[in-house]
BAZA-202701 format. One record per atom (N, C-alpha, C): residue number from 1; atom name; x, y, z. Coordinates in steps of 0.001 Angstrom, whole numbers, plus 500000, padded with zeros to 6 digits. Layout:
seq | atom | xx | yy | zz
NUM | CA | X | Y | Z
...
***
This chain:
seq | atom | xx | yy | zz
1 | N | 130068 | 109062 | 772441
1 | CA | 128761 | 109607 | 772178
1 | C | 128270 | 109206 | 770797
2 | N | 129184 | 109114 | 769848
2 | CA | 128782 | 108705 | 768494
2 | C | 128183 | 107302 | 768539
3 | N | 128780 | 106435 | 769319
3 | CA | 128274 | 105062 | 769454
3 | C | 126848 | 105074 | 770010
4 | N | 126625 | 105870 | 771062
4 | CA | 125303 | 105927 | 771688
4 | C | 124270 | 106578 | 770766
5 | N | 124676 | 107612 | 770043
5 | CA | 123743 | 108277 | 769138
5 | C | 123374 | 107355 | 767972
6 | N | 124324 | 106574 | 767494
6 | CA | 124023 | 105611 | 766435
6 | C | 122974 | 104610 | 766894
7 | N | 123124 | 104153 | 768120
7 | CA | 122175 | 103183 | 768667
7 | C | 120813 | 103828 | 768912
8 | N | 120828 | 105023 | 769495
8 | CA | 119581 | 105701 | 769864
8 | C | 118837 | 106230 | 768644
9 | N | 119546 | 106913 | 767741
9 | CA | 118872 | 107559 | 766616
9 | C | 118678 | 106644 | 765416
10 | N | 119614 | 105743 | 765205
10 | CA | 119530 | 104875 | 764031
10 | C | 119092 | 103456 | 764362
11 | N | 119164 | 103110 | 765643
11 | CA | 118840 | 101747 | 766034
11 | C | 119890 | 100759 | 765547
12 | N | 121134 | 101257 | 765393
12 | CA | 122218 | 100410 | 764862
12 | C | 123414 | 100429 | 765793
13 | N | 124118 | 099321 | 765833
13 | CA | 125408 | 099267 | 766512
13 | C | 126471 | 099597 | 765475
14 | N | 127111 | 100755 | 765623
14 | CA | 128132 | 101173 | 764672
14 | C | 129441 | 100448 | 764949
15 | N | 130138 | 100122 | 763888
15 | CA | 131448 | 099479 | 764037
15 | C | 132464 | 100529 | 764484
16 | N | 133582 | 100062 | 765027
16 | CA | 134654 | 100976 | 765427
16 | C | 135125 | 101805 | 764230
17 | N | 135162 | 101183 | 763040
17 | CA | 135582 | 101892 | 761828
17 | C | 134581 | 102996 | 761480
18 | N | 133275 | 102704 | 761575
18 | CA | 132245 | 103716 | 761324
18 | C | 132379 | 104879 | 762302
19 | N | 132542 | 104564 | 763563
19 | CA | 132665 | 105590 | 764596
19 | C | 133886 | 106456 | 764329
20 | N | 134995 | 105844 | 764006
20 | CA | 136225 | 106591 | 763712
20 | C | 136016 | 107536 | 762526
21 | N | 135341 | 107058 | 761489
21 | CA | 135078 | 107888 | 760321
21 | C | 134188 | 109079 | 760648
22 | N | 133176 | 108850 | 761462
22 | CA | 132274 | 109933 | 761852
22 | C | 133016 | 110968 | 762699
23 | N | 133813 | 110504 | 763642
23 | CA | 134581 | 111414 | 764500
23 | C | 135582 | 112212 | 763664
24 | N | 136244 | 111565 | 762712
24 | CA | 137174 | 112273 | 761820
24 | C | 136442 | 113337 | 761016
25 | N | 135281 | 112993 | 760485
25 | CA | 134488 | 113959 | 759719
25 | C | 134111 | 115158 | 760588
26 | N | 133574 | 114895 | 761770
26 | CA | 133164 | 115988 | 762654
26 | C | 134348 | 116866 | 763045
27 | N | 135504 | 116260 | 763250
27 | CA | 136704 | 117013 | 763598
27 | C | 137208 | 117882 | 762458
28 | N | 136853 | 117536 | 761226
28 | CA | 137316 | 118288 | 760058
28 | C | 136445 | 119515 | 759782
29 | N | 135284 | 119599 | 760416
29 | CA | 134392 | 120735 | 760175
29 | C | 134996 | 122004 | 760771
30 | N | 134972 | 123053 | 760001
30 | CA | 135542 | 124340 | 760428
30 | C | 134540 | 125442 | 760171
31 | N | 134787 | 126592 | 760721
31 | CA | 133965 | 127752 | 760449
31 | C | 133071 | 128101 | 761617
32 | N | 132267 | 129107 | 761379
32 | CA | 131361 | 129588 | 762404
32 | C | 129920 | 129490 | 761891
33 | N | 129005 | 129306 | 762808
33 | CA | 127591 | 129276 | 762454
33 | C | 127124 | 130729 | 762363
34 | N | 126507 | 131124 | 761253
34 | CA | 126010 | 132502 | 761138
34 | C | 124982 | 132802 | 762232
35 | N | 125063 | 133992 | 762813
35 | CA | 124137 | 134375 | 763889
35 | C | 122682 | 134340 | 763427
36 | N | 122428 | 134659 | 762158
36 | CA | 121053 | 134607 | 761649
36 | C | 120483 | 133190 | 761725
37 | N | 121355 | 132212 | 761645
37 | CA | 120921 | 130809 | 761678
37 | C | 120474 | 130387 | 763071
38 | N | 121117 | 130947 | 764094
38 | CA | 120853 | 130482 | 765461
38 | C | 120070 | 131476 | 766308
39 | N | 119687 | 132627 | 765724
39 | CA | 118951 | 133603 | 766530
39 | C | 117523 | 133123 | 766783
40 | N | 116937 | 133665 | 767836
40 | CA | 115575 | 133323 | 768214
40 | C | 114617 | 133798 | 767119
41 | N | 113718 | 132944 | 766654
41 | CA | 112804 | 133357 | 765583
41 | C | 111754 | 134354 | 766091
42 | N | 111299 | 135203 | 765203
42 | CA | 110200 | 136114 | 765508
42 | C | 108927 | 135433 | 765021
43 | N | 108052 | 135125 | 765944
43 | CA | 106826 | 134414 | 765625
43 | C | 105671 | 135399 | 765435
44 | N | 104715 | 135048 | 764597
44 | CA | 103559 | 135928 | 764446
44 | C | 102724 | 135928 | 765720
45 | N | 101937 | 136980 | 765877
45 | CA | 101066 | 137070 | 767058
45 | C | 100002 | 135973 | 767001
46 | N | 099605 | 135512 | 768165
46 | CA | 098544 | 134500 | 768254
46 | C | 097215 | 135141 | 767875
47 | N | 096358 | 134347 | 767272
47 | CA | 095036 | 134809 | 766880
47 | C | 094029 | 133701 | 767038
48 | N | 092817 | 133913 | 766566
48 | CA | 091759 | 132911 | 766744
48 | C | 092050 | 131601 | 766005
49 | N | 092892 | 131620 | 764987
49 | CA | 093194 | 130402 | 764226
49 | C | 094499 | 129744 | 764664
50 | N | 095132 | 130278 | 765705
50 | CA | 096395 | 129718 | 766192
50 | C | 096107 | 128397 | 766912
51 | N | 096770 | 127305 | 766510
51 | CA | 096563 | 126035 | 767194
51 | C | 096965 | 126135 | 768679
52 | N | 096240 | 125476 | 769517
52 | CA | 096550 | 125460 | 770940
52 | C | 097608 | 124403 | 771234
53 | N | 098397 | 124635 | 772278
53 | CA | 099436 | 123702 | 772662
53 | C | 098816 | 122378 | 773089
54 | N | 099502 | 121293 | 772741
54 | CA | 099048 | 119965 | 773129
54 | C | 099305 | 119747 | 774612
55 | N | 098441 | 119015 | 775280
55 | CA | 098604 | 118711 | 776697
55 | C | 099195 | 117327 | 776905
56 | N | 099755 | 116746 | 775844
56 | CA | 100346 | 115401 | 775927
56 | C | 101609 | 115409 | 776718
***
């Protein structure tokens, strides 16, 4: 997946060494994501100045 994401997001073909380094880095990450970080945001009420959704 790292190889595909490098190509898709960066437009680059990552070397095997780059991919290995990224995978090692991701594997070293520890801890938990705080619930406040991932909770659903409370949005203000819509009003006359609220932009309308795009139909694109």
